[in-house]
C-alpha positions as CSV (number, residue, x, y, z in Angstrom):
1,M,125.2,-81.6,78.9
2,K,124.7,-82.6,75.2
3,A,121.3,-80.9,73.7
4,T,118.3,-82.0,74.8
5,A,116.3,-84.2,72.9
6,E,114.6,-81.0,71.8
7,E,117.2,-78.8,71.3
8,Y,118.2,-81.6,68.8
9,A,115.1,-81.3,67.1
10,F,115.5,-77.8,66.7
11,H,118.3,-78.1,65.2
12,Q,118.0,-80.6,63.1
13,R,115.5,-78.3,61.6
14,I,117.6,-75.1,61.4
15,C,120.2,-77.0,59.4
16,A,117.5,-78.5,56.8
17,R,117.2,-74.9,55.9
18,D,113.7,-76.1,54.8
19,D,111.5,-75.2,57.8
20,P,110.8,-71.4,57.7
21,I,109.4,-71.1,61.2
22,A,112.0,-73.5,62.8
23,F,114.4,-70.1,63.7
24,A,111.7,-67.7,64.6
25,Q,110.1,-70.5,67.3
26,L,113.5,-71.4,68.3
27,A,114.3,-67.4,69.3
28,E,110.9,-67.0,70.8
29,Q,111.5,-70.1,73.6
30,L,115.3,-68.9,73.9
31,Y,115.1,-65.0,73.9
32,S,114.4,-64.5,77.3
33,P,116.3,-66.9,79.3
34,L,119.3,-66.4,77.6
35,V,119.2,-62.5,78.3
36,Q,118.9,-64.0,81.9
37,D,121.4,-65.9,82.0
38,V,123.8,-63.5,80.6
39,Y,122.6,-60.7,83.1
40,K,123.3,-64.1,86.1
41,R,126.7,-64.5,83.9
42,A,127.8,-61.0,84.2
43,G,126.8,-59.8,87.6
44,Y,123.6,-57.9,88.9
45,S,125.8,-56.1,91.1
46,H,127.8,-54.8,88.0
47,P,126.7,-52.1,86.0
48,L,124.9,-53.3,83.1
49,D,123.5,-51.7,79.9
50,P,120.2,-53.8,79.3
51,A,120.5,-52.4,75.5
52,L,123.9,-54.4,75.0
53,V,123.1,-57.2,76.5
54,E,119.9,-57.8,74.5
55,E,121.9,-56.9,71.4
56,A,124.5,-59.0,72.1
57,V,121.7,-62.0,72.7
58,G,119.7,-61.2,69.3
59,R,123.5,-61.3,67.8
60,A,124.3,-65.1,69.4
61,L,121.0,-66.1,68.1
62,L,121.5,-64.6,64.4
63,D,125.1,-66.5,64.2
64,Y,123.6,-69.6,65.3
65,R,120.8,-69.5,62.7
66,D,123.5,-68.4,59.9
67,Q,125.9,-71.2,61.0
68,P,124.2,-73.6,62.9
69,Q,126.9,-76.3,61.5
70,R,129.3,-74.6,64.4
71,Y,127.1,-75.9,67.3
72,D,128.2,-79.3,68.5
73,P,125.2,-81.0,70.2
74,Q,127.2,-84.1,71.1
75,R,129.0,-81.3,73.1
76,M,126.7,-79.0,74.8
77,S,123.3,-77.7,75.4
78,L,122.0,-75.2,72.8
79,H,120.8,-72.6,75.1
80,G,124.7,-73.5,76.9
81,Y,126.3,-72.2,73.5
82,L,124.1,-69.8,73.0
83,A,124.5,-68.0,76.2
84,M,128.6,-68.7,76.4
85,A,127.9,-66.8,72.8
86,A,125.7,-63.8,74.2
87,F,128.2,-63.5,77.1
88,R,131.0,-63.5,75.1
89,D,129.3,-60.7,71.9
90,Y,128.2,-58.8,75.7
91,Q,131.7,-58.3,76.9
92,N,133.2,-57.5,73.2
93,A,130.9,-54.8,73.3
94,Q,131.2,-53.5,76.7
95,A,134.7,-53.3,75.3
96,R,134.6,-51.5,72.3
97,E,132.0,-49.0,74.2
98,S,134.9,-48.6,77.3
99,R,137.4,-47.8,74.2
100,I,135.2,-45.7,72.2
101,M,134.2,-43.5,75.2
102,N,138.1,-43.0,75.9
103,R,139.5,-42.2,72.2
104,Q,140.8,-38.8,71.5
105,V,138.6,-37.9,69.2
106,S,135.4,-36.1,71.0
107,L,132.3,-38.0,70.6
108,F,131.1,-34.5,70.6
109,D,132.7,-33.4,67.4
110,L,130.0,-32.8,65.1
111,S,131.7,-35.3,62.2
112,V,131.9,-38.0,64.9
113,Q,128.2,-37.9,65.2
114,E,127.3,-37.3,61.3
115,Q,129.5,-40.3,60.3
116,D,127.7,-42.5,63.0
117,F,124.3,-41.8,61.2
118,A,125.0,-41.6,57.8
119,E,124.0,-44.9,57.0
120,V,120.2,-44.2,58.0
121,W,120.1,-40.9,56.3
122,N,121.4,-42.1,53.4
123,L,117.8,-44.7,53.3
124,F,116.2,-41.0,52.5
125,D,118.1,-40.0,50.4
126,E,118.8,-43.2,47.7
127,G,115.4,-43.0,47.9
128,F,114.1,-45.9,49.5
129,N,110.3,-46.1,50.6
130,V,109.9,-43.9,53.3
131,D,107.0,-46.1,54.8
132,D,109.4,-49.1,55.5
133,I,111.7,-46.9,56.2
134,W,109.5,-45.4,59.5
135,K,108.4,-49.4,59.7
136,F,111.6,-50.3,60.0
137,I,112.4,-48.1,62.8
138,D,109.0,-48.5,64.4
139,E,110.4,-52.8,64.5
140,T,113.8,-51.3,65.5
141,F,113.2,-49.2,68.5
142,P,109.6,-50.2,70.5
143,D,111.0,-48.1,73.1
144,S,109.1,-44.4,72.7
145,V,112.4,-42.7,74.1
146,E,114.3,-44.1,71.8
147,R,112.1,-44.1,68.8
148,Q,111.6,-40.5,69.5
149,M,115.6,-40.0,69.8
150,V,115.4,-41.5,66.7
151,E,113.5,-38.7,64.7
152,L,115.7,-36.2,66.3
153,I,118.5,-37.6,64.8
154,I,116.7,-38.2,61.5
155,N,115.7,-34.5,61.4
156,R,119.3,-33.6,62.2
157,E,118.7,-31.8,65.7
158,R,122.2,-31.0,66.8
159,S,121.4,-29.1,70.3
160,I,122.0,-31.1,73.1
161,E,118.3,-29.7,74.9
162,P,115.9,-32.1,73.1
163,Y,117.5,-35.2,73.7
164,A,118.4,-34.8,77.6
165,R,114.5,-33.5,77.8
166,L,114.1,-37.2,76.6
167,L,116.0,-38.5,79.1
168,R,114.9,-36.4,81.8
169,L,118.3,-35.2,82.7
170,D,117.5,-32.0,84.1
171,G,119.7,-32.9,87.6
172,L,122.8,-32.9,86.0
173,S,125.8,-31.0,84.6
174,D,126.2,-29.7,81.3
175,D,129.3,-31.9,80.4
176,E,127.0,-34.8,82.2
177,R,124.1,-34.6,80.4
178,Q,126.5,-34.7,76.8
179,G,127.7,-37.8,78.2
180,Q,124.3,-39.3,78.6
181,V,122.9,-38.4,75.3
182,Q,126.3,-39.7,74.0
183,Q,126.1,-43.1,74.9
184,V,122.5,-43.4,74.5
185,K,123.0,-42.0,70.2
186,Y,126.4,-43.9,70.5
187,R,123.8,-47.1,71.2
188,I,121.2,-46.2,68.6
189,A,123.3,-45.4,66.1
190,K,125.3,-49.3,66.3
191,R,122.2,-50.3,66.0
192,L,120.8,-49.0,63.0
193,R,124.2,-49.5,61.2
194,R,123.6,-53.3,62.0
195,Q,119.9,-53.7,61.4
196,I,120.0,-51.7,58.1
197,R,122.6,-53.8,56.6
198,R,120.4,-57.1,57.4
199,R,117.2,-55.0,56.4
200,F,117.8,-53.2,53.4
201,L,121.7,-53.5,52.6
202,S,121.6,-57.6,52.5
């Protein structure tokens, strides 16, 4: 199905590169439907990671913003194009997570953890405005639990206990708690790295 008239109009505005609000308006309109579409494509019965779904949709939208010429409005709808891209990104992200969780290097090794979060620590070390960094963190992590996790990470908290308390993992074994905490920290690290590069290093 070709692009709708509204989608085609948005596409023309974005390709023109002279409309500062066109992409924001499109993203606001399509973000939630795209998230739901990725859920449906993945199957509600399959264990889904909401953070990976949302990141995949965000990535698909930003990739389209950066290279709108790759989309052909004569071949399919813009929603369909973005949904396919987001689902593909979600599948790739899931596969990467599986590979990393199964790799031989221990995810609990402190050198691995420090490498994962080096870029956010470097922002403080390299003299970026502290208020700007915390504002960026608040915007990137609207969820209060994730934001508190980031604060612990930035303060180089190495004990598993405060992270486990935030995630309410009291009923799990030590190994299960470590696994759950590390998975969340890994997702946070990925989001931090990507957003830092877009905001501060581009």
